[in-house]
C-alpha positions in Angstrom: 16.6 29.9 141.9 19.4 32.5 141.6 22.0 29.7 141.0 19.8 28.2 138.3 19.7 31.4 136.4 23.5 31.8 136.7 24.0 28.2 135.4 21.6 28.8 132.5 23.4 32.1 131.6 26.8 30.4 131.9 25.6 27.5 129.7 24.4 30.0 127.1 27.8 31.8 127.2 29.6 28.5 126.9 27.5 27.5 123.9 28.1 30.8 122.2 31.8 30.4 122.8 31.7 26.9 121.4 29.9 28.0 118.3 32.4 30.8 117.7 35.3 28.5 118.2 34.0 25.9 115.8 33.4 28.6 113.2 37.0 29.8 113.5 38.3 26.2 113.3 36.1 25.3 110.3 37.0 28.4 108.4 40.7 27.8 109.0 40.4 24.1 107.9 38.4 25.2 104.8 41.0 27.8 103.8 43.8 25.3 104.2 41.9 22.7 102.2 41.2 25.2 99.4 44.9 26.1 99.3 45.9 22.4 99.0 43.4 21.8 96.3 44.5 24.9 94.4 48.1 23.8 94.5 47.2 20.3 93.4 45.0 21.6 90.5 47.9 23.9 89.4 50.3 21.0 89.3 47.9 18.7 87.5 47.1 21.5 85.0 50.8 21.9 84.2 51.3 18.1 83.8 48.2 17.8 81.6 49.3 20.7 79.4 52.7 19.1 79.0 51.0 15.8 78.0 48.8 17.7 75.5 51.9 19.4 74.0 53.7 16.1 73.7 50.7 14.5 72.0 50.7 17.3 69.5 54.4 16.8 68.9 53.8 13.1 68.4 51.1 13.8 65.8 53.4 16.3 64.0 56.3 13.8 64.1 54.0 11.0 62.8 53.0 13.3 59.9 56.7 14.0 59.2 57.6 10.3 59.3 54.8 9.6 56.8 56.0 12.3 54.5 59.6 11.1 54.7 58.5 7.5 54.1 56.5 8.6 51.1 59.4 10.6 49.8 61.6 7.6 50.3 59.3 5.5 48.1 59.5 8.1 45.4 63.3 8.2 45.6 63.5 4.4 45.4 61.5 4.5 42.2 63.9 7.0 40.8 66.9 4.9 42.0 68.7 7.7 43.9 70.9 5.9 46.3 72.4 9.0 47.9 69.1 10.4 48.8 67.9 7.1 50.2 70.7 7.0 52.8 69.9 10.6 53.8 66.2 9.8 54.0 66.9 6.6 56.0 68.9 8.7 58.5 66.1 11.3 58.6 63.5 8.6 59.2 65.7 7.0 61.9 66.1 10.4 63.6 62.4 11.2 63.4 61.6 7.8 64.8 64.1 8.3 67.6 62.4 11.7 68.4 59.0 10.0 68.3 60.1 7.3 70.8 61.6 10.0 73.0 58.3 11.9 72.9 56.4 8.7 73.8 58.8 8.1 76.7 58.3 11.6 78.0 54.5 11.2 77.7 54.7 8.0 79.8 56.7 9.7 82.5 54.3 12.6 82.6 51.4 10.2 82.9 53.1 8.5 85.8 53.6 11.9 87.4 49.9 12.7 86.9 49.0 9.4 88.6 51.3 10.3 91.5 49.5 13.6 91.8 46.1 11.9 91.8 47.4 9.6 94.7 48.5 12.7 96.6 45.0 14.3 96.1 43.4 11.0 97.4 45.7 11.1 100.4 44.8 14.7 101.1 41.1 13.9 100.9 41.7 11.0 103.3 43.5 13.3 105.7 40.6 15.8 105.5 38.1 13.0 106.3 40.2 12.0 109.3 40.4 15.6 110.5 36.6 15.9 110.1 36.2 12.7 112.2 38.5 14.0 114.8 36.6 17.3 114.9 33.3 15.4 115.3 34.8 13.3 118.1 36.0 16.4 119.9 32.7 18.1 119.4 31.0 15.1 120.9 33.3 15.1 123.8 32.6 18.8 124.4 28.9 18.2 124.3 29.2 15.3 126.8 31.3 17.5 129.1 28.7 20.3 128.8 25.9 17.9 129.6 27.8 16.6 132.6 28.4 20.2 133.7 24.8 21.0 133.3 23.7 18.0 135.3 26.2 18.9 138.0 
């Protein structure tokens, strides 16, 4: 009877230790996961803000191109050949800048997609860690049951 009480007390101590250990491990994993998510969100926010800025620049450049083309039409009516060459050069420059802005926008969207893939990979790693923790918890429970039966 005395050994039975000792075994029950030891099992209770073991379960308390197991619960404390799981709480420490879970809080550490959650803190690490939050930190990873925070960094990913910051990177995505920076990329998204750059994309938004480039889209605003594209809209501005489109407006300037339209203004220059309208001015070009007025100049053609007035037959000012000198101004036409300058306006053509300005239009060409604005179009070049517009294409550059489009290219930058595409590169940033590719970077954003890469960040999304990283986030998906991190989520997969978290799921695998959760599965490993569940397996180790299961193994611990089996070992405790075997100990209790012994």
